[in-house]
C-alpha positions in Angstrom: 18.6 -39.0 7.9 20.1 -35.5 7.3 21.2 -33.6 10.5 19.6 -30.5 11.3 21.5 -27.5 11.1 22.7 -25.9 14.5 20.4 -22.8 15.4 22.7 -20.8 17.7 23.3 -17.1 18.5 25.3 -16.7 15.1 22.0 -17.0 13.3 20.7 -14.2 14.8 21.3 -11.2 12.6 20.5 -7.4 12.9 20.1 -5.2 9.8 20.6 -1.7 9.7 17.8 0.4 8.1 18.9 0.6 4.8 19.9 -3.3 4.6 16.3 -4.2 5.7 14.9 -2.1 2.8 17.7 -3.1 0.2 16.9 -6.7 1.3 13.2 -6.8 1.3 12.2 -3.8 -0.9 8.8 -5.2 -1.5 7.7 -4.3 2.2 8.2 -0.8 1.5 7.4 0.2 -2.2 5.2 -2.8 -3.2 6.7 -4.8 -6.6 10.0 -3.7 -8.3 9.0 -4.2 -11.9 10.9 -2.1 -14.8 8.3 0.4 -15.3 5.4 -1.5 -17.4 3.1 -1.0 -15.0 1.5 1.8 -13.3 2.3 0.3 -9.5 6.0 -0.6 -10.1 8.3 0.4 -7.5 10.1 3.4 -9.3 6.7 5.0 -9.4 6.0 4.4 -5.7 9.1 6.1 -5.1 8.8 9.2 -7.1 5.1 9.2 -5.4 6.9 9.0 -1.9 8.9 12.2 -2.8 5.8 14.3 -3.9 3.6 13.2 -1.0 5.6 15.2 1.0 5.3 17.8 -1.1 1.7 17.5 -1.0 1.4 17.7 2.5 3.2 21.2 2.7 0.5 22.4 0.1 -2.1 21.2 2.0 -0.7 22.7 5.2 -0.9 25.8 3.1 2.8 26.1 2.5 3.7 26.3 -1.5 1.5 26.4 -4.5 4.1 24.9 -7.0 6.2 21.7 -7.3 8.6 21.3 -10.3 9.3 17.7 -11.3 11.7 16.7 -13.8 13.0 13.2 -15.1 15.8 12.9 -17.5 18.2 10.0 -18.3 16.4 7.8 -15.3 17.2 10.4 -12.7 14.3 12.0 -10.9 14.4 15.7 -9.5 11.6 16.8 -7.4 11.3 20.9 -6.0 8.5 22.3 -3.7 8.1 25.7 -1.9 6.9 24.2 1.6 8.7 25.1 4.8 11.7 22.9 3.9 12.9 20.5 6.3 14.4 21.6 9.4 18.2 21.9 8.6 19.5 20.4 12.2 17.4 17.2 11.4 17.7 17.1 7.5 20.0 14.1 7.2 17.9 12.2 9.9 14.6 12.8 8.2 15.9 11.2 5.1 18.0 8.1 6.5 17.0 7.3 10.1 13.8 5.2 10.4 10.6 6.3 12.4 11.8 9.9 11.9 9.5 12.6 10.3 7.3 15.6 11.1 4.1 13.3 10.1 4.0 11.8 13.7 2.9 15.0 15.2 -0.6 15.2 14.4 -0.9 18.9 14.7 1.6 19.4 12.1 0.0 16.9 9.6 -3.9 16.1 10.5 -4.7 14.1 7.2 -1.0 13.5 5.9 -0.7 11.1 3.0 3.0 10.3 3.1 4.1 7.0 4.8 5.2 7.5 8.2 8.6 8.0 8.6 9.3 5.5 5.9 8.9 6.8 2.6 11.9 8.9 1.7 14.0 6.5 3.7 13.0 3.9 1.4 13.6 6.1 -1.9 17.3 7.1 -0.4 18.2 3.0 0.5 16.7 2.3 -3.1 18.9 4.7 -5.3 22.4 4.4 -6.3 22.2 8.3 -6.1 20.3 10.5 -3.7 20.7 14.0 -2.9 18.4 16.2 -0.5 18.5 19.8 0.0 16.5 22.3 2.5 16.2 25.7 2.2 14.4 27.8 5.0 14.9 31.3 6.8 18.0 32.2 4.5 19.9 29.1 4.7 20.7 25.7 3.0 22.1 22.6 3.9 22.9 19.6 1.2 23.5 15.8 1.8 24.2 13.3 -1.0 24.0 9.5 -0.2 24.5 6.1 -2.2 22.3 3.3 -1.6 21.3 5.1 1.5 25.0 5.6 2.6 25.7 9.3 3.3 28.9 10.3 1.0 29.2 13.9 1.3 27.7 16.3 3.9 27.6 20.0 2.9 27.7 22.8 5.6 25.0 25.2 6.4 25.4 28.0 4.0 23.7 31.5 3.1 21.1 31.5 0.3 18.7 33.5 -1.9 17.1 30.9 -2.9 13.2 30.6 -2.1 12.5 28.0 0.7 11.4 24.7 0.3 13.1 21.2 -0.6 14.8 19.4 -3.2 15.3 15.8 -3.6 17.3 14.0 -6.8 17.1 10.6 -7.0 18.1 7.5 -9.5 16.4 4.2 -8.9 19.6 1.9 -8.3 19.7 -0.7 -11.6 20.8 -3.5 -9.2 17.3 -3.5 -7.9 15.1 -2.3 -10.7 16.4 -4.5 -13.6 16.2 -2.6 -17.2 13.5 0.1 -15.9 12.0 2.7 -18.0 9.7 5.9 -16.6 6.9 5.8 -18.9 5.4 9.3 -19.1 1.6 8.2 -19.3 1.6 6.7 -15.7 3.6 9.6 -14.6 0.9 12.1 -15.9 -2.0 10.2 -14.9 0.0 10.1 -11.1 0.6 14.1 -11.2 -2.8 14.8 -12.7 -4.5 12.6 -9.9 -2.7 14.9 -7.7 -3.7 18.4 -9.4 -7.5 17.1 -9.5 -7.3 16.4 -5.2 -5.3 19.7 -4.7 -7.2 22.6 -6.4 -4.8 25.7 -6.8 -1.9 23.7 -7.1 0.5 23.9 -9.8 3.1 20.9 -11.2 5.6 21.7 -13.6 6.7 18.0 -15.2 9.1 18.1 -18.1 7.8 21.5 -19.2 4.2 20.6 -19.3 2.1 22.8 -16.7 -0.3 20.4 -14.6 -3.4 22.3 -13.0 -7.0 22.1 -12.2 -9.8 24.3 -11.3 -12.6 21.8 -10.5 -11.4 19.0 -8.9 -12.9 15.6 -9.3 -15.1 17.3 -12.1 -11.8 17.9 -14.6 -10.7 14.5 -13.7 -14.3 12.6 -14.4 -14.1 15.0 -17.7 -10.3 13.9 -18.7 -11.1 10.4 -18.3 -14.4 9.8 -20.2 -14.0 7.5 -23.4 -17.2 8.1 -24.3 -19.9 10.7 -24.4 -21.6 11.1 -21.3 -25.4 10.9 -20.8 -25.8 13.6 -18.7 -23.6 16.7 -17.5 -21.1 15.5 -14.7 -22.7 15.8 -11.1 -20.4 17.8 -9.0 -21.0 17.9 -5.0 -18.4 19.0 -2.4 -18.7 18.8 1.2 -16.4 19.1 4.5 -14.0 16.2 3.9 -15.9 14.7 0.8 -15.9 15.3 -2.6 -17.7 13.6 -5.3 -18.4 13.7 -9.0 -20.5 11.3 -11.2 -22.1 10.5 -14.7 -23.0 7.6 -16.9 -21.7 6.4 -20.4 -23.1 3.9 -22.8 -20.1 2.1 -21.9 -20.4 -1.3 -19.9 -19.3 -1.9 -16.3 -18.2 0.5 -13.8 -15.4 2.8 -13.4 -14.6 4.6 -10.0 -11.8 6.6 -9.1 -11.0 6.7 -5.5 -8.8 8.6 -3.2 -8.1 9.5 0.5 -6.2 12.4 2.0 -5.0 13.0 -1.9 -4.2 9.4 -2.1 -5.0 7.6 -5.0 -6.5 4.0 -4.1 -6.6 2.1 -7.4 -7.7 -0.9 -5.2 -10.6 0.9 -3.8 -11.5 -0.1 -0.3 -14.2 0.9 2.2 -14.9 4.3 1.0 -15.6 3.3 -2.4 -17.2 -0.1 -1.6 -19.5 2.2 0.7 -20.0 4.8 -2.0 -21.5 2.3 -4.4 -23.9 1.0 -1.9 -24.8 4.6 -1.0 -25.2 5.6 -4.5 -27.9 2.8 -5.2 -29.7 3.3 -2.1 -30.2 7.2 -3.0 -31.2 6.5 -6.5 -33.5 3.9 -5.5 -35.2 6.2 -2.7 -35.4 9.2 -4.9 -37.2 7.6 -7.9 -39.1 5.5 -5.5 -38.0 1.9 -7.5 -36.2 -0.8 -6.4 -33.7 -1.2 -9.3 -31.3 -3.8 -9.8 -28.2 -2.4 -8.0 -26.2 -3.7 -11.4 -28.7 -1.6 -13.5 -28.2 1.6 -11.3 -24.7 1.6 -11.8 -24.0 0.2 -15.6 -22.0 2.3 -17.1 -21.3 4.8 -14.0 -18.0 7.0 -14.0 -17.9 8.2 -10.7 -14.6 9.7 -8.5 -14.8 10.0 -4.6 -12.2 11.7 -2.6 -12.5 11.5 1.4 -10.4 12.9 3.9 -9.6 10.6 7.0 -8.2 10.8 10.3 -5.6 8.4 11.0 -6.4 6.2 7.9 -5.9 2.5 8.1 -4.6 1.1 4.8 -4.4 -2.8 3.9 -0.6 -2.3 2.6 2.1 -0.2 3.2 1.9 1.4 -0.2 -1.8 2.3 0.5 -3.3 1.4 -2.3 -6.4 -0.2 -0.4 -8.3 1.7 2.4 -9.5 -0.3 5.4 -10.9 2.4 7.6 -14.3 1.7 8.8 -14.5 5.2 10.4 -13.5 8.6 9.3 -11.9 9.5 12.3 -11.0 8.0 16.1 -14.1 10.1 17.3 -15.8 10.6 13.9 -18.9 8.5 12.2 -18.8 5.3 10.6 -17.6 5.6 6.8 -20.7 3.8 6.0 -23.0 6.7 7.6 -20.8 9.5 6.5 -21.0 8.8 2.8 -24.5 8.0 2.9 -25.5 10.7 4.9 -23.6 13.2 2.3 -25.2 11.4 -1.2 -28.4 11.1 0.5 -28.6 15.0 1.2 -26.5 16.2 -1.4 -27.5 14.0 -4.6 -31.1 14.0 -3.6 -30.9 17.8 -3.7 -29.1 17.9 -7.0 -31.7 15.9 -8.3 -34.5 17.5 -7.6 -33.2 20.9 -8.8 -32.0 19.3 -12.1 -35.1 17.4 -13.6 -33.4 17.0 -16.8 -30.5 15.1 -15.4 -32.7 13.2 -13.1 -34.7 12.0 -16.4 -31.5 11.0 -18.7 -30.5 8.9 -15.6 -33.6 7.0 -14.9 -33.7 6.6 -18.9 -29.9 5.3 -18.7 -31.0 2.7 -15.6 -34.1 1.6 -17.7 -32.0 0.8 -20.7 -29.7 -1.4 -18.5 -32.6 -3.1 -17.3 -34.2 -4.0 -20.7 -30.7 -5.0 -21.6 -30.6 -7.1 -18.7 -33.9 -8.6 -19.3 -32.9 -9.4 -23.1 -29.8 -11.4 -22.2 -31.0 -13.2 -19.1 -32.1 -16.1 -21.3 -28.6 -16.1 -23.2 -26.3 -15.6 -20.1 -28.4 -18.3 -18.5 -27.4 -20.6 -21.2 -23.7 -19.3 -21.5 -23.3 -20.0 -18.0 -24.6 -23.6 -18.2 -22.4 -23.9 -21.4 -19.3 -22.9 -19.6 -20.1 -25.0 -16.4 -19.9 -28.1 -18.5 -17.2 -27.1 -20.5 -14.9 -25.8 -17.4 -15.2 -30.0 -16.2 -12.8 -30.4 -19.4 -11.7 -26.8 -20.6 -8.4 -27.4 -22.6 -8.4 -23.5 -23.2 -7.5 -22.6 -19.4 -4.2 -24.1 -17.9 -4.9 -22.5 -14.7 -2.2 -21.3 -11.9 -2.3 -21.7 -8.3 -2.4 -18.2 -6.8 -5.1 -15.3 -7.9 -5.4 -11.8 -7.6 -8.7 -12.2 -5.9 -8.0 -14.7 -3.3 -8.6 -13.7 0.2 -5.2 -12.8 0.9 -3.1 -9.6 1.6 -2.6 -8.4 -2.3 0.7 -6.6 -1.4 2.5 -9.8 0.1 1.0 -12.2 -2.9 3.2 -12.6 -5.8 2.2 -10.9 -9.3 -0.3 -13.4 -11.6 -0.3 -13.5 -15.1 -2.9 -15.1 -17.9 -1.0 -15.7 -20.9 -3.3 -15.5 -24.2 -1.8 -17.4 -26.6 -2.7 -18.1 -30.2 -3.0 -22.1 -31.0 -1.5 -25.2 -29.3 1.9 -24.7 -30.5 2.4 -21.6 -28.5 0.6 -22.6 -25.8 2.6 -25.6 -25.3 5.7 -24.1 -25.0 4.5 -21.5 -22.6 2.6 -23.8 -20.6 5.8 -26.3 -20.1 7.9 -23.5 -19.2 5.5 -21.4 -17.0 5.7 -20.6 -13.4 2.7 -22.9 -12.2 1.7 -21.0 -9.2 1.4 -17.9 -10.6 0.9 -18.3 -14.5 -1.9 -19.3 -16.3 -2.4 -20.0 -20.2 -5.3 -19.4 -22.2 -5.5 -21.1 -25.7 -7.6 -19.3 -28.4 -8.4 -21.2 -31.5 -7.9 -19.2 -34.8 -8.5 -15.4 -34.8 -11.2 -14.3 -32.7 -14.2 -12.2 -33.6 -13.7 -8.5 -34.6 -16.4 -7.3 -31.8 -16.5 -3.8 -32.8 -20.2 -2.4 -33.0 -21.3 -5.5 -31.2 -23.6 -5.6 -28.1 -22.4 -7.5 -24.8 -24.6 -10.5 -26.1 -21.7 -11.4 -28.5 -19.7 -12.3 -25.1 -22.2 -14.9 -24.2 -23.3 -16.0 -27.6 -19.2 -16.4 -28.6 -18.0 -19.4 -26.7 -14.4 -18.2 -26.4 -15.3 -14.9 -25.6 -17.5 -16.2 -22.8 -14.9 -18.7 -21.6 -12.2 -15.8 -21.7 -14.6 -13.6 -19.6 -15.1 -16.5 -17.1 -11.3 -17.5 -16.9 -10.6 -13.6 -16.2 -13.9 -13.6 -13.8 -15.1 -9.8 -14.7 -18.5 -10.6 -15.9 -19.7 -7.9 -13.3 -16.9 -5.8 -12.5 -12.9 -6.0 -12.6 -13.1 -6.0 -8.8 -12.9 -9.6 -8.6 -10.2 -10.0 -11.5 -7.9 -13.1 -11.1 -4.7 -11.8 -12.6 -2.8 -9.3 -11.9 -1.6 -9.2 -15.7 -3.4 -10.3 -18.8 -0.7 -10.7 -21.5 -1.5 -10.9 -25.4 1.4 -13.5 -26.4 0.9 -13.9 -30.0 3.6 -14.1 -33.3 5.3 -11.1 -34.1 3.8 -11.8 -37.7 0.8 -10.2 -39.5 -1.6 -12.7 -38.3 0.1 -12.3 -34.7 -0.9 -8.4 -35.1 -4.3 -8.9 -35.9 -5.0 -11.2 -33.2 -3.4 -8.8 -30.7 -5.5 -5.8 -32.4 -8.9 -8.3 -32.2 -8.0 -8.8 -28.4 -7.6 -5.3 -27.8 -10.4 -4.4 -29.7 -12.3 -6.8 -27.2 -11.2 -5.0 -24.4 -11.9 -2.0 -25.6 -15.4 -2.7 -26.6 -16.4 -4.5 -23.2 -14.0 -3.9 -20.5 -12.3 -1.0 -20.9 -11.4 -0.8 -17.2 -9.1 -3.7 -17.7 -6.8 -1.3 -19.8 -7.4 2.0 -18.0 -6.6 0.1 -14.5 -2.9 -1.5 -16.3 -3.9 -4.8 -16.4 -3.3 -5.3 -20.1 0.2 -6.1 -22.1 1.8 -7.5 -25.2 4.5 -10.1 -24.4 7.9 -9.0 -26.4 10.0 -12.0 -27.5 13.1 -12.2 -29.4 13.3 -11.7 -33.0 16.8 -13.8 -33.0 19.0 -16.2 -31.6 22.6 -15.5 -31.9 25.2 -18.2 -30.5 28.4 -19.7 -30.9 29.7 -22.8 -28.5 30.4 -20.6 -25.6 27.5 -18.0 -25.8 24.3 -17.2 -26.4 22.2 -14.3 -26.9 18.4 -13.7 -27.7 17.6 -10.6 -29.6 14.5 -8.5 -29.7 15.7 -5.9 -32.4 18.0 -5.5 -35.5 20.2 -3.3 -33.0 20.6 -6.0 -30.4 21.2 -8.5 -32.8 24.1 -6.2 -34.4 25.5 -5.8 -30.9 25.4 -9.8 -30.3 27.2 -10.4 -33.6 29.7 -8.0 -32.9 30.6 -9.4 -28.9 31.1 -12.8 -30.8 34.2 -14.0 -32.4 34.0 -15.8 -35.8 30.6 -16.4 -37.8 28.1 -17.0 -35.0 24.6 -19.0 -35.6 21.8 -16.6 -36.2 18.3 -18.1 -36.2 15.2 -15.9 -36.7 11.9 -16.9 -34.9 9.2 -16.5 -36.8 6.7 -17.8 -34.5 6.1 -18.6 -30.6 5.8 -22.5 -31.4 9.0 -22.3 -32.9 10.9 -21.4 -29.0 11.6 -24.6 -27.1 10.1 -24.6 -23.5 13.5 -24.9 -22.0 14.4 -21.2 -24.0 10.7 -19.9 -23.4 11.6 -19.9 -19.6 13.9 -17.0 -19.9 11.4 -15.2 -21.7 8.6 -15.3 -19.1 10.4 -15.4 -15.8 12.2 -12.6 -14.2 13.3 -11.1 -17.2 10.3 -10.9 -19.0 9.7 -7.7 -21.3 6.0 -6.6 -21.2 4.7 -3.7 -23.4 1.7 -2.2 -21.7 -1.2 -1.5 -23.7 -2.0 2.2 -22.5 -5.2 4.8 -23.2 -3.7 8.3 -23.6 -5.9 10.9 -21.3 -7.5 12.4 -24.4 -8.1 9.0 -26.3 -11.6 8.9 -27.8 -12.0 5.1 -27.9 -15.3 5.2 -30.1 -13.3 7.0 -32.5 -10.3 5.0 -32.2 -12.1 1.7 -32.9 -14.3 3.3 -35.6 -11.2 4.1 -37.6 -9.1 0.7 -36.9 -11.9 -1.8 -36.7 -14.9 -0.2 -38.6 -15.7 -0.4 -42.3 -13.9 2.5 -43.3 -11.5 0.1 -45.4 -10.2 3.2 -48.0 -9.4 5.8 -45.5 -7.4 3.2 -43.5 -5.9 1.5 -46.3 -4.6 5.1 -47.2 -3.6 5.6 -43.4 -1.3 2.1 -43.7 0.3 3.4 -47.2 1.2 6.5 -45.8 2.9 5.0 -42.8 3.8 1.8 -43.6 7.5 0.9 -42.7 8.8 -2.3 -44.3 11.9 -4.1 -42.6 14.6 -2.6 -44.8 13.3 1.1 -43.4 13.4 0.0 -39.6 16.9 -1.5 -40.0 18.0 1.6 -41.5 16.6 3.9 -38.5 18.3 1.3 -36.0 21.7 1.9 -37.6 
């Protein structure tokens, strides 16, 4: 019998503010990550600093924000009132200190009350703040939350406001990289929600005149069935249209804060929209038919919002304020009044909307028999389904998403690759779905193929995305194929499948490609796994003598003992991203359609053989 350790006063330890943030960063900025996902910590840090600038704009102070990111260092400058000079150091280094506790000054703010900037400070290897107001300026510099230089107050002719410079700490964020696609989306969302605000990012001007209407317009990947409906009221704004795409796509906001996981406002919007449409047309349409193909945006302003996590990705408030109506009544009354009026005044839009609903209804009835057979087959197969080796934790479990570890589904080609990943994976958070050969090219096919094709149907069931991605079971869907021609082809076919039927999976940052090493370079003392020729050269130079060099031709050649290094803490993932202006139908038509001569000419003109790539890396 082992003796239990003593539990004494020596076991009780108090951490100061920066130690606690650095020890438990996930409590403050969510997951850490390397910048490969939109909600990684480095973007939350940027957001927390910008949120303070937005609050100044909302209060009527400063119409411009300047942001630059170079060599991983972030600079943010607003032209608001500036932090009061005497409290500037406290504001960025003393917990529970901030102007947002004063509800008169910040009635509907978005920043983390008294926490956000402190978390950025503690998690940065370098942090500098400068406040300018009343013709005077004060500066202070920190390292990992520790004050290293405090400058005296000086006279200045600079415009009032606040400047923040920070460098995320590489001790906390391993091998991180800022991706402009994620930053631009974040900043555009700020512009859409704050018309009249100008954001200058690395020389690019970001500005919106029509708010959510501009947001929907920019995010449309297919032609809208009817012109975007744009409705505005006090503390609420809505934009709606439909496309011929499948599924539902929503962009929801609270007090200017993007809520990627939705929440009560998004849920009530979905319900209120269906109720309003049913009453307008006087028909009890199926909710799925009314919402099929919808692209919607909703923004509400709420007093004292309650979020389901510290990073504010999901709203939990059921009321719009302490003395206000319920969220349901507020949104339902607005849509009933404004959307109903709009449709009466615009009969062409109403007719186009009804035709889209009836089209969805016909497609649903046509697929009813196929879906019934597919579900029966999937149920029978699921009892002995060898394609899916599931994990224990899932994204849609009824638990706090922020406190759950990220879950991953690896989609692999063949049994050899899936065998290595299965043996080396974390059974709690990593699942494996094994493909048999190359999947079907789904470009131009209807959604019936998802149910008729056993592999697609089982993949859809494994992900739980038949109705929408709200019940998605995994944070990350990772395509894990060989880095050869066949592997690349399978990647393309799978990306086509998601773009064709489930574009929301990509738009919401859930789809990735697994990077695996091309070479192993080792001697008797050290082993290096290299992802490029450059890394291989560096590894060879660091070893003495003539090292052993192995070229991995496929995932199946990597043993489970080695594979654990490539899907663990140091996993390298390349996100599949859709640009703001990427027209998905044209993209798929060119790469996956029947325009073989055009595609062949493009490949010939842009083809780079291994020799060219090696020369580029030198």
